[in-house]
N, C-alpha and C positions, 0 to 999 in steps of 0.2 A: 188500660193498664195501670193506670195511677202515677202515684209520685215514687220514684225509686230513689235508692240511696245516692246516685250519681246527679239526680235531680237536686237532691236537699244539699250535696255537697257544692255543687256548681250555684245554689242559690245563695250560699251563705256568705259570699262575697269576702272571705277570709284570706284570700291567696291563693287558695287552691283550686285545681280543676281536676274533673273527673271523666271518665269514659269508659265504655264497655269495648273490650278487646276480646278477640277469640283466643283462646288458649292454644298452645302449640300442639297439642295433642289431639285436639277434636273439637267438638261442638260445644265444650263448655265454655262459658261467657266468663272472663275476668274482668274485674274492674281496675284501671289503671289511674293512681292518683299523682298528680304532679303540683308542683309549686309554680306560681306565676311570677315568684320573686327571686327564685334560684337558691332558695334554703333548703335544707334537708327536713325532710318527715321523719318523725320517728313515731312507731306506734307501739305501742305497749299494753300490757293486761297481765292479771293476775292468775293463779290456779284456778281460783274459783270460776271467774267470769270468762277467761280465756279471750284471745283477740282472733276473730275471724275462725273460731273454732280451734285454735291452738293454744293448749295450755303453756303457761309461762314463757308467752312469745314477747320478745324485744326484738324488733327489727329497724332497721333504719333503710327505708325506702330511699335509697341514697340518691344523690344526685349524678350518678354514672351517666344516665343517658343524657341528662342536660349539660353535665361537663363535658362530655363528647362532642354535642352539638354546639357548643358555646366555644369549644377549641377550634371546631371547623369554623365558625363564624370568625373567630379571631384571625385564622388564616387566611381567609377570605378577604378580611379587613387589610392585612398585611399585604396581600397580593394585590389589591386596589391602591395602596399607598406606592407600592412598586411601579405601577401603571401611571401613576400622576407623575412620579420621577423620570420615566421614561417619556412622557409626554413632553415634560418641561425640558428635558435635553435635546429632544428630537425636533424642537420647534424653532429652527433658525432659517435665516434668509441672509443670503450673500456673507454668510460667516459671522452674522450677529444673532444672538439670540436674545430678546427682550426677556422672555421667561424664565432667565437663567442669570438675570442680572447685568448684561450686557447694556450698553449705551449706543446709540447711533446719532449721527450729525447729517441734518437733511439741510442741504444748501441750496438756497433760492436763485441765488446769481454768482456767478464766477467772479465778481470784483474780490479786490484785496482791502484788507484793513477796516476802518470803520464804514466803508462803502458796501460791505460784504452784509448778505443777509442770510440768515442760518438758524436752525432751530436743532437743540440737543434733546434727545428723547432718552430718558433714563429707564432702564430696565429694572425689573423687580424679580427676585427670587420667588418663582412659584412652583418650587418642586415642594413635596410633602414637609420637609423641615422648614421651608421658608413660609408656608402656610400654617405651620404649627401644629400638624396632624400627627401626633407620636404613634409609635407602633401600639398594637394591642397589649395592653398590661395583663399579665397574670392569665393568660387565654381567656380573658372574660370571665374568669370564675366568680366573680361578684357582680352584681348589680353597678356598684359604684364604679367600676371598671369600664362598663358599657356607658354610663352616663358621662363619665370623663371623655371617652370617644367622641360621643354625639356632641358635647360641649366644643371640642375641638373642631370637629367639622361645622358646627354651626358658625364659630368664629373665624374659620377659613371663608366659608361662603360669604360672611360679611366683608372680609377682605378682598376678595374677589370682586364684590358686587362695587366697592369703592373704587377700585382701581379701572371700571369698565366706562 
């Protein structure tokens, strides 16, 4: 079959990816071009040359699909944040919740004063806010929003590891 336009786009390593997709009307194959960076793609042409056979074409192959997908990911991210909050709030024993900042005192003997042996264990706020996991910003419309969320998650994981 040889090298196709799709092969050339994918080999260009310029932040674009391409694939063949079936058209909605039947056997004709279309090329779907999208970005790997979340930016818009603008396709332009002139009356003489045309773009993909359309004279005077200027189209923005918008990030509509990518925006919808990113918004869905942002919603999933926020749902997971809520689950972290629910786990933190639901992790109590005998009315004390170390993951919600409560403290407990463990008594080793029942003596009084300086003879008493005990240990106080201080809890930590391990809900989403306490871990520094902010809500998804701007429905993840930019790569920077996603990278900020990844940084928050990495820092939260480090925090959990230091407490174990």
